[in-house]
N, C-alpha and C positions, 0 to 999 in steps of 0.2 A: 371300526374307521372312525364311526360320528364321537363315540365315546372319548376315542383316544385325541380327536382334533378339540374337543371339547376340552379336553384335559389341559392340553398342550397351552391354547388359548387362555384358559383361567390362570396357567403359571407363568404366561408371558405379561398379563394384564398386573399379578401379583408383582414380579418384577419391575415395575413400573410405578409402584407403589411408595410411597412418604419417605423421604428421610430424615434425619436429624438435622439438617444444614437450617438455619435461621431462613427467618422468610425475606426475600430478597426485595427491597423498595426503593428506585431508584432516587438516589439524593439532588436533593434541591441544588441546581444550578449556581456557582459562587460568581455567578455577574449578574447586572442588574438585566431586567426584561427588554430594554427598548436601548439601542443602538445610542453612541453619543448625541448629541447635539451642539450647534453652534456655528460660529463664522464657514468655521474649514469643512462640516459637513454640509452634503445637500442629498437629502434623504427621498426628495419628489421623483417617482418613477417618471422616463418620460415616455412617449407614446407607443413606440414600438419594441418596448423594453420586454424576455423573454423568463417566464420566470423557472429562476435558477435552480427550480427542485425536478423538473421536468424537463430539463434541457441537456442534449447529449450531448457528446463531443462534436459530431460529426455537424449538429446544428448550429454548437457556437464558434467552431474553426472553419470561418467556410471559406478560405482561401483555398481554391483549388489545390495549388503546389502545396501547400502545406498542409492540406490534407492526405494526399499522397507521400510524402515523409512522414508523417505518425502513422499511417498504417504499415509502414514497411519498419518504424522502431518497433512497433506491437508484434513484429512478428519477429525482430532480432536481437531485441534488446536484454540483453545476459540478464542486468537486475533483475527485473519484470519475468523473465525464464525460472530464476532463482524463485522466486515469489509464489509463482506458480507451483513449482516443485514442494518448494515448503506446505506448502496448502493442501497438496497430494501426502504429503507426508505426517501432518496432522490429521486429516481424515483416517488413514491406516491407524496411526496409534489411538483416536478415538474408538475402532473399529475392535481395538487389541483389548482396550480397556473394557467396554462396553461386553465381552465374549467370554469375560469373566463369571459374568451373571449366570453362563449357563454350564453345566455338567459337561466334561469330555469323557469321552466315550471311548476307551479303546479295545481293539479287537488283539488277543495275545493267542499265539500256538506255541505250545511247546514242548520238547523230547527230553526225556533225562535219563539217563543210564548210567548206573554208578555200582561201586563193588565195596561193599560191607565187610567187614571183618568178620572169620568165623567164630570169634568169640561172643557175637551178637547174633548167630544164624542157630536156630535149630537143628538139630543133625538131621539128613536126608533133606534138605532144603540149601537151593543154590543164593549163593551170597552176591549174585548178579541180579540187580532191577530193572526194570524200567518199566516207565511212565509217560504217558501221551494223555497232552492235555488240552482244551480250546475252551478259552475263557472270553466274555463280554466285561467291562469293569470300568467303575468310575472311580477316581483316584484322588479321595481326600479336595471334592469338591465343598467349598464353603457355601450355606444357604442365608442370604443375605439380611436375615430378619431386622436389622437392624439399620440398615442402609449404606452400611460403608464403603463398596462398592458401587451402588448406586453414586452414591457422589463423588466417588473417586470418577465414575464415567462421567459426571455432571461437569467435573471441571472440566475433564478429557475434551468433552462437547466445546465448551466456551472458549479453551485453546483453541479448537478447529475455529471454529467463529472468528476469533479475534485474529488467527492468520490469515481468512478471508479477508478481512476487513484491513488487512495491511497488505495485503495484496493490493484491495483496490486503491489505497493510499500509496503501492508503488508506480498503479496506475497512472492515477492522475498527478503526480509527482511528474513521471513522464513525459505526459504530454504537456504540462508546461514548459517543462523544463526544453522540450527539443523547440515550443513554440518561440520562447523568451531566445534560443540561441538563432531561429532562423529571424528573429526580429533584430537581432544584434546585428549577424549579417549585413541584414538590410541596409541599418542605419551607420555600419562600417562602408558600405558599397557608397550611399550619400556622403558621407565625409570624404571618403575616395575622389568620387566626383568631384567634389567643392574643393579639395586641395588640390586638383588636377587643373582646373577652372582657373584657381587663384596661381597656381605657377605658369602659366600661362600668362594672364595678366602682368605678374612682377615680371617676367621676362619681357613683354612688352613696355612697362616701364621702366625698365632699367637698356633698353634699345635707346629709349626715348633720351632719359637720363646722359645715355653716352656719347650721344650727335651732339646734345648743349656742352658736352663734358670739350667734346672736341672743337665744338665752334665756341670755348674759352666764356661759356652762359654761366654755367655753373663750376663748382670749385671739387676737388677728391673728396671733401665728405659725404655730397650730395652722390657720388657714382657709389661708395661704399657703401650708403646705407640703402640705394636699391640692390646692390649684390647682396645686402644680408638679408633681406627681404625674397631675393630669389633664392637664397640659399635654406630660407626658412620653410619657405613652401614647399621645395622638393624634399625636406627632412620630414616635412610631414606627410608627402606622396609616400613616401619609403615606409614611415610609421604604422599608416593606414593598410598600407599594402599587409604588413606583417601581421596587424590584427585582422583581417579577413581571411587570411591563410588559417591563424591562429581558430578563428572562429569556425571556421569548415571544420579542421580536426577539432574541435569540441563537438559541433553537431554527428561529425561521424560518429564520434564515440558513442552518442547516445541512441542515435540509430542502430548501429551495430554493421554499419557497412557503407562503404564509401556512399552518399548522394550523388546523385545523377547532376550534372552541370545544369541541364534547364531546368531539373526544379528548382535553384536558387535562383534569391530575388535578386533584380539589378537594384532598385533601391526601394528607399522606406514608400515613396509614392506609389511601386509598381504592386505591393501586397494590399489586400483585402483587410481592415482591421478585424476583430472579433467582432461579436455582438454584445450590446450593452447589455449588461445583469444588474437586477435590483434587488438586494438582498429580502426586503419585508421590513416590515416595520419591529418583528418581534427577533428575538436573540435566541429562540428556540430551536431557529434553523442548524446551529451549528449541533445537537445532537444528531445529527444524519452524517457528521463530518465521520470520513473512515477511521481517523485517529482516536476522534473520541466513543466512537462504538467499540473501538477495538479494546481502548482501555475499561468499556464497562464490562465487554466480556472478561476481561479478567477480573476485576470487582466480583462479578457473579462466580468463575471460578474458584475464587476465595473463600467466599458463600459457601461455595461446597465444598471444599477441603474443610471447613470447619468440620461439617456434618462428620466429614471421615473421622476426624478427630475426635469428635465427641462419643461416635461409635464405636471406638477404640475402648472404651470405659463398660462396655456391656459384653456378655459372653459369645462367644466365637464358637457357632456350631455348623461342625462338616460333616462330609461321609466319606466314607467308603464301603463301594459294596462290589462282589464278582457275582457271575452267572456264567457256568460253564457246564464243561464234561471232561472227566478223566478216565482213564482206563491203562493197565498194563500190557493191552492188544490193542495194535492199532484199528483191525479188525471191530474191535467191541468198542470203539469211541465214541460212537453215538446210539448204542443200543439201551433199552430202557435199563433203569437204574445204575444211570452212570452218572447223574446229574451230581452238581455241586453248586453249590454258593454260600454267600458269605455276605454279611448286613453289619456295620462296625461305623456306629455313629460317634461323633464325638464332641462333649461339649469341653470349653476352654472358659474358664471363668478366672479373671484377671485379679489379682488379690493387692500385690504392691508390685509398681513400675512406674520408677519416675518419668522413665522415657515418654509416655503415657502423655504427664501431665504437662511435659515443658513440648511437647510436639502440640498438644492443646494450645499451649500459650504462644505458640510458634504460630498457628494458624491465626491465631486473633491479631496477631501482628501483623503477617501478611494482608490481613483483611483492614487495616487500617492505612498500612500501607499502598496498596491499592487504592482505596478511594481519595488519600491526599494527591495520587499520579493521577486520575481521574478529574478531580477541581484543577488542579493544576493544567493538566490539557485541555478543558474547556476553558480557563483563564487565559491560556495563549493563543486560543481561537480567535476569543473575543477580541485580544487587542490586537492580532493580525488582522484581521474582518474589520477594526475600527482604522487603521491605517489604512487600508486601500482605500476605505471609505471619505480619509481624509485628503487624500491623493484624488480621487476621484471627484471632488467636490471643487478642489481647487485647482486643477489641472486645465482646463477649456481658457481658465482666468489665466494663468501662466503662460499659456501661447500666445494668446491675443496679444499680452506684454510685449514677450520676444518678439509676435511677429511686429508689432508697430516698433521696438528698435532697430529691428533690420529693415524696415522701410526708411526710418530715420537715418541711421547710417548710411544707406546707399546713397539718399538724397546728400550727406555731407560729402560725400566721398567721391559723388559725380561733382560738386561744384567747389570740392578743393583742388581736383584735377583739372578742370578748368581753369581756374586760378592760377594754379603752376604752371599751366602751357603758355597762357598769355603773358607770365611772368609776375603777375602780381602778389603771389602768395607763395611761402620756401616749400622745397620737397618735405620738408620736416612734418606741416598739415598734413600733407597727402601719405604719410606716412603712417600719422598717428587717426588718419580717417578709414584708411585701409585696415588696418591693424582690428580696429571697432566694428567694422562691418565684416570679416572674418572671424572675429569671437560671437558677434551676434546670430549670425547663421550658424556654424556651430553648435549654439546655446541650442536655438529655433530645433535644430535636429534633435538634438539630446531631449528636449521638450516631448516631440511627436513619439521619440521611442518610448519614454517614460510613459504616455498615456497607453499605448498597446500594451504594455509589460503590464500595468496596473489591473489591464482587463483581463489578462490572463492569471496573475494570481488573484483578482477575484475572482477565477472561477474555481482557481485551486483550494485558496481559503472556505471557499464555503462547501465545501465535499464535491466538485466536480459534478455536479447533477443527478440526475436519479435515473438516466436513462441508459445505465452501461449495462443493462442487463445481470446485475448480483444479484439484487433484489427476486427473481425467479428462484434462483438456485437456493436460496436461504430457506424456504419452504421444505425443501426436499431434505435439507440439512441435517435436523434435528430429528432424532431417533431413526435414522437411516436405517439400519440395521432390523427396528422392531417392525419397522412397514413392511419389510423385506418379508419377515418371517411371519406376517398375520395374511400377507398378500399369499403363502406357500399352504396356510393351512386351510385358507378358503379355498384354495384349488384345487384342497385334498379334499374337504368336502363336497363339493360339486361333484368331484370324480365317482366319493362315493355315495351318492345319492342316482348316478346315472348306472353303477353297478348294482 
């Protein structure tokens, strides 16, 4: 038992040997080492800003209602479920590819009864024969001396790891989309409340103008203008009611089920905004983004595919063998002297096969394509982060400016209304002041929404943090089946020692 364990252990170590694939070296990132700088960027970290590489989604999205909605989405979203199933499929395909390194052992029992022509049978002998046989066989097992199967196994492993990163990317996208939809609903609620309060104010202004019109203090034009403002406010109420319903439908689709009404926000002021995050000074943080890691796994898989294409130029060595017993009588099947065996090694040396050369050229082209896609993914990620930083560095100033516009518009509207009531100014001034105030208030809501959504986008474009539990799984992903085989051999050896 000891010798057998050592032999199998050595065999498995041999299977994990070198291949003919070129050595992989991570390409240099085709982006600047540091983030952009200038008037639009404010890269100074604030006092209590979390490290994005160590931030879990539960710590970033701190609004309790939003956390509950995200948990429901993680359980019910169909896109995320499909991504997880694709991971399981890729893992199984990797296991299938790796298993080709091992011989397939078959057990076969056979009974043959046949009648031969009397012309081929000696006189006095029966022309009906029987044969019983039991065999253990290995059929066409390719011994991977030149690493073709190991290279294909490596490629399948990289496909699996890339699919796992795609699942992570799908989860991060889901989290950010759910949070964005939640915040859009909050903004729609704020806009709806603003439109409703504006409608009430416009109805009051219309009643005032109508009383003046009856007293023949104003003309029909002022009354029509007041009616126009009432109709405009009523149209905005209907419009934002529609937007709110569509926003809830979008959120329900993301979550995968109807979101309870008690979990929906009442307005922007009622939600707790996400935490501020800072990407650090170096752009190397991008290399941990799931889409970039997935692109790198594709590139590594392309390198492994080159190894398989190179190995096709070398001889292919396969083995077919059988060990068994055969007899014309079933009772004598396992008696002494009935043993049979066969040992058929085969070497195939490629002499002229244009397909092999073209396959190698295809593998080289695929490596270059994967490299270009990897570099483009990094450049796209750099641009996305730079855009987020540009908004992050300016949005607070925009909000301050917009708030100042709201305050000024409120003062102008209040003064214009008093002047109109006292007969000093025309209703046209009141109308203009009201429009300015309404637009300024809607602009402030839009800026507040933009700030919160930009925080969510920052979390997504920086890779969604490193605390989602995916790193621990990766250690067990590589060479999983080999580790299971080694564990089995270790258990066998311990059992042999006890015996």
